[in-house]
C-alpha positions as CSV (number, residue, x, y, z in Angstrom):
1,M,0.0,0.0,0.0
2,T,1.3,3.5,-0.9
3,R,1.5,6.0,1.9
4,R,-0.9,8.9,1.3
5,D,0.8,12.2,0.7
6,P,0.0,15.0,3.2
7,S,-2.0,18.0,2.0
8,P,0.1,20.7,0.3
9,W,-1.5,23.3,2.5
10,F,-0.6,21.3,5.7
11,V,3.0,20.9,4.5
12,F,3.1,24.7,3.8
13,A,1.8,25.4,7.3
14,V,4.4,23.1,8.9
15,L,7.1,24.8,6.8
16,F,5.9,28.3,7.8
17,L,6.3,27.3,11.5
18,V,9.9,26.3,10.7
19,Y,10.4,29.6,8.9
20,I,9.4,31.7,11.9
21,G,11.0,29.4,14.5
22,W,14.5,29.1,13.0
23,G,14.5,32.4,11.2
24,S,14.3,34.2,14.6
25,S,16.9,32.0,16.3
26,Y,19.8,34.0,14.9
27,I,18.7,37.2,16.5
28,G,17.7,35.2,19.6
29,Y,21.3,34.0,20.0
30,K,22.6,37.5,19.6
31,N,20.3,38.8,22.3
32,G,21.2,35.9,24.6
33,L,24.9,35.8,24.0
34,G,25.8,39.4,23.3
35,G,26.9,38.5,19.8
36,V,29.4,40.5,17.7
37,H,30.7,43.7,19.2
38,R,29.9,42.6,22.8
39,S,31.2,40.0,25.2
40,L,29.0,37.1,26.3
41,E,26.3,38.7,28.4
42,V,24.9,35.8,30.5
43,A,25.9,32.3,29.3
44,G,28.2,30.7,26.7
45,P,26.9,29.4,23.4
46,F,26.8,25.7,24.3
47,L,24.9,26.3,27.6
48,V,22.4,28.4,25.6
49,A,22.0,25.7,22.9
50,G,21.8,22.9,25.5
51,G,19.4,24.8,27.7
52,R,16.9,25.6,24.9
53,A,17.1,22.0,23.6
54,F,16.9,20.3,27.0
55,I,14.0,22.4,28.3
56,G,12.1,22.2,25.0
57,G,12.5,18.4,25.0
58,L,11.3,18.2,28.6
59,L,8.3,20.4,27.9
60,L,7.3,18.2,25.0
61,A,7.8,15.0,27.1
62,F,5.6,16.4,29.9
63,M,2.8,17.2,27.4
64,L,3.0,13.7,26.0
65,L,2.9,12.2,29.5
66,A,-0.1,14.3,30.4
67,S,-2.0,13.2,27.3
68,G,-1.0,9.5,27.9
69,K,0.9,9.3,24.7
70,W,4.4,8.6,26.1
71,V,5.9,5.2,25.6
72,R,8.9,4.2,27.8
73,P,12.0,4.2,25.5
74,S,14.6,1.5,25.7
75,W,18.2,2.3,26.7
76,K,19.2,1.5,23.2
77,T,16.9,4.2,21.9
78,I,18.3,6.7,24.4
79,R,21.9,5.9,23.4
80,W,21.0,6.3,19.8
81,N,19.5,9.7,20.4
82,L,22.6,10.7,22.4
83,V,24.7,9.9,19.3
84,V,22.3,11.6,16.8
85,G,22.0,14.6,19.1
86,I,25.7,15.4,18.5
87,P,25.3,16.5,14.8
88,F,21.7,17.6,15.2
89,V,21.8,19.7,18.3
90,L,25.5,20.1,19.4
91,F,26.6,21.0,15.9
92,G,23.4,22.3,14.4
93,S,22.6,24.7,17.3
94,G,25.7,25.0,19.5
95,F,28.1,25.7,16.7
96,I,25.8,28.4,15.3
97,G,25.8,30.1,18.7
98,F,29.5,29.8,19.0
99,G,30.0,31.2,15.5
100,Q,27.8,34.1,16.2
101,T,30.3,35.4,18.8
102,Q,32.4,36.3,15.8
103,V,30.0,37.0,12.9
104,S,26.6,38.8,12.7
105,S,23.3,37.0,12.9
106,S,22.7,38.1,9.2
107,T,25.9,36.5,8.1
108,A,25.2,33.3,10.0
109,A,21.7,33.1,8.4
110,V,23.2,33.4,4.9
111,I,25.9,30.8,5.5
112,T,23.4,28.3,6.8
113,S,21.3,28.9,3.6
114,T,23.9,26.6,1.9
115,T,22.4,23.6,3.7
116,P,20.5,22.4,0.5
117,I,23.8,22.7,-1.4
118,L,25.6,20.5,1.1
119,M,22.6,18.2,1.2
120,L,22.8,17.7,-2.6
121,V,26.5,16.9,-2.6
122,A,26.4,14.6,0.5
123,G,23.3,12.8,-0.9
124,Y,25.1,12.1,-4.1
125,L,28.4,11.0,-2.5
126,F,27.1,9.1,0.5
127,A,23.3,8.4,0.2
128,G,22.8,7.1,-3.3
129,E,21.1,10.2,-4.6
130,P,21.4,11.0,-8.4
131,R,24.3,13.0,-9.8
132,P,23.7,16.7,-9.8
133,A,22.4,18.2,-13.0
134,F,24.0,21.1,-14.9
135,L,21.9,23.8,-13.2
136,Q,22.6,22.3,-9.9
137,W,26.4,22.4,-10.5
138,V,25.9,26.1,-11.5
139,G,24.2,26.6,-8.1
140,L,27.0,24.9,-6.3
141,I,29.6,27.2,-7.9
142,A,27.5,30.3,-7.3
143,G,26.9,29.3,-3.7
144,S,30.6,28.8,-3.0
145,A,31.3,32.2,-4.6
146,G,28.6,33.8,-2.3
147,I,30.2,32.3,0.8
148,T,33.7,33.4,-0.3
149,Y,32.4,37.0,-0.7
150,I,30.7,36.9,2.7
151,G,34.1,36.0,4.2
152,W,35.7,38.9,2.4
153,C,33.0,41.3,3.6
154,E,33.3,40.1,7.2
155,R,37.0,40.4,7.3
156,S,36.9,43.9,5.8
157,S,34.3,45.1,8.3
158,A,36.2,43.4,11.2
159,Q,32.9,42.7,13.0
160,G,34.6,40.0,15.2
161,E,38.0,39.2,16.4
162,Y,38.1,36.0,14.4
163,P,35.3,36.3,11.7
164,V,36.7,33.6,9.5
165,I,36.7,31.1,12.4
166,G,33.2,32.2,13.1
167,M,32.1,31.5,9.5
168,I,33.8,28.0,9.7
169,L,31.9,27.2,12.9
170,V,28.6,28.1,11.3
171,L,29.4,26.1,8.2
172,L,30.3,23.1,10.4
173,A,26.9,23.5,12.0
174,A,25.3,23.1,8.6
175,V,27.5,20.1,7.8
176,G,26.4,18.4,11.0
177,W,22.8,19.2,10.2
178,V,23.1,17.7,6.8
179,F,24.6,14.5,8.1
180,A,21.9,14.1,10.7
181,S,19.1,14.8,8.3
182,L,20.3,12.2,5.8
183,F,20.6,9.7,8.6
184,M,17.2,10.4,9.9
185,K,15.7,10.2,6.4
186,K,17.2,6.8,6.0
187,H,16.1,5.6,9.4
188,P,12.7,7.3,10.1
189,V,12.1,7.9,13.8
190,G,8.4,7.3,13.5
191,Q,8.9,3.6,12.9
192,T,9.2,2.8,16.6
193,L,8.1,6.1,18.3
194,S,5.8,8.9,17.5
195,V,7.4,11.9,15.8
196,L,6.7,14.0,18.9
197,Q,8.2,11.6,21.3
198,A,11.2,11.0,19.1
199,T,11.7,14.8,18.9
200,S,11.5,15.1,22.7
201,L,14.1,12.4,23.2
202,L,16.4,13.9,20.5
203,L,16.2,17.4,22.1
204,V,16.8,16.1,25.7
205,C,19.8,14.0,24.6
206,G,21.2,16.6,22.3
207,G,20.9,19.2,25.1
208,A,22.8,16.8,27.3
209,D,25.5,16.6,24.7
210,C,25.8,20.4,24.7
211,F,26.0,20.5,28.5
212,I,28.9,18.1,28.5
213,L,30.9,20.2,26.1
214,A,29.9,23.4,27.9
215,F,31.3,21.9,31.2
216,I,34.5,20.9,29.4
217,L,34.9,24.5,28.1
218,G,34.1,25.9,31.6
219,E,31.0,27.8,30.5
220,P,29.1,27.2,33.7
221,F,31.8,28.9,35.7
222,A,31.8,32.0,33.6
223,M,28.2,33.0,33.7
224,H,27.0,36.6,34.3
225,W,23.7,36.4,36.1
226,E,23.9,40.2,36.8
227,N,23.4,40.8,33.1
228,L,20.1,38.9,33.0
229,R,17.4,41.2,31.6
230,P,13.7,40.8,30.5
231,D,14.7,41.0,26.8
232,I,17.2,38.2,27.2
233,I,14.6,36.0,29.1
234,I,12.1,36.7,26.3
235,A,14.6,35.8,23.6
236,F,15.6,32.6,25.3
237,S,12.0,31.6,26.0
238,W,11.1,32.1,22.3
239,M,14.1,30.1,21.2
240,T,13.0,27.3,23.5
241,I,9.3,27.2,22.5
242,G,9.3,28.5,18.9
243,G,12.8,27.8,17.7
244,T,13.2,24.4,19.4
245,L,10.0,22.6,20.5
246,V,7.8,23.7,17.6
247,A,10.5,24.0,14.8
248,Y,12.3,20.7,15.5
249,S,9.0,18.8,15.8
250,C,7.9,20.3,12.4
251,Y,11.2,19.5,10.7
252,I,11.3,15.9,11.9
253,W,7.8,15.5,10.7
254,L,8.9,16.9,7.3
255,L,11.8,14.4,7.2
256,T,9.4,11.5,7.6
257,H,6.6,12.6,5.3
258,V,8.1,14.6,2.3
259,S,11.2,14.5,0.1
260,I,14.5,15.6,1.6
261,A,14.6,18.4,-1.0
262,L,11.3,19.8,0.2
263,A,12.2,19.3,3.8
264,V,15.3,21.5,3.5
265,S,13.5,24.1,1.3
266,Y,12.8,26.2,4.4
267,E,16.3,27.6,3.7
268,Y,14.7,29.7,1.0
269,V,13.1,31.8,3.7
270,V,14.9,31.4,6.9
271,P,18.0,33.5,5.9
272,V,15.7,36.3,4.8
273,V,13.9,36.2,8.1
274,G,17.2,36.2,9.9
275,I,18.6,39.1,8.0
276,I,15.4,41.2,8.3
277,L,15.2,40.6,12.1
278,G,19.0,41.2,12.5
279,W,18.5,44.6,10.8
280,Y,15.1,45.6,12.4
281,V,15.5,44.1,15.9
282,G,19.2,43.8,16.3
283,G,20.2,47.0,14.7
284,E,22.8,45.3,12.4
285,H,24.1,47.2,9.5
286,I,23.5,45.4,6.2
287,T,26.2,46.3,3.6
288,P,25.7,46.1,-0.2
289,G,28.2,43.3,-0.1
290,I,26.1,41.2,2.3
291,L,22.9,41.9,0.2
292,M,24.7,40.8,-2.9
293,A,26.1,37.6,-1.2
294,C,22.6,36.9,0.2
295,A,21.0,37.2,-3.3
296,V,23.7,35.0,-4.9
297,T,23.6,32.4,-2.2
298,I,19.8,32.1,-2.0
299,G,19.6,32.1,-5.8
300,S,22.1,29.2,-5.9
301,V,20.0,27.3,-3.4
302,A,17.0,27.7,-5.8
303,L,19.0,26.1,-8.6
304,V,20.4,23.3,-6.4
305,I,17.1,22.0,-4.9
306,H,15.3,22.2,-8.3
307,R,14.5,18.7,-9.7
308,P,12.2,17.4,-12.3
309,H,8.7,16.7,-11.0
310,E,9.1,13.0,-11.7
311,R,12.2,12.7,-9.5
312,Q,10.5,14.4,-6.6
313,I,7.7,11.9,-6.7
314,Q,10.2,9.0,-6.9
315,T,12.1,10.4,-3.9
316,R,8.9,10.9,-1.8
317,Q,7.6,7.4,-2.4
318,G,11.0,5.8,-1.7
């Protein structure tokens, strides 16, 4: 029996929640960490990433327990989530926060928009996906050029002490996210657990991974509680609810119900949301160079994830 495809309107609604949740996370990190031009205000990046994931996962678990939909997981399942949580949460969230201590939230948003490009290459090399078509190769080259130009702009404006290192960290976050997404696509979490319970376990275990690294780096001993303000509490709360509990649940649902190309297509919009919020809320200065790099990179993503309609159906049914 062929699985019935979800309604396009429902898929769009799920994608929209991802747009808002993750598009606002960049400015949330800036408000919670201090970001470029300021020292860390309250907590280090891995404590922030671990806290938002761990608390979001616990909230989701409590909701499932209250509704009687929680199934006791095995130790094997917990160990599996501890491993998968490293690329999904430790890399995908912690490294973005760490990178944003050196680059602006706008730049971080544009760099992570290369996720579909990385997904295409990794899918071809390691997951048996078809060889990229000509237009997709054009997109790969254009995206690489956009990232290179961003690096030049960041270095010229000297927004951080080590802007190139910050860019590399954000790019590593995207690499970890791609690896985890391909793995989750090949091994759907909904086979043994509900999507929501699998998400809660992943967030709690990934948050624990972040806490371990945070303790190794000494972040808990360098906190500044005196800098805690209402705007930081609001930013962290939104990152926990909208950017973690809601957005992760929606993304994992997409991984198990639609093609991988459609699942990562949120990267069309997330960088734009991140840049607009970085300018409007965070007061970041957007240079013509950043705007050009944004247009080139996002345009390249459009070329990269484009596939013939027949191939999308084949991927979705596989």
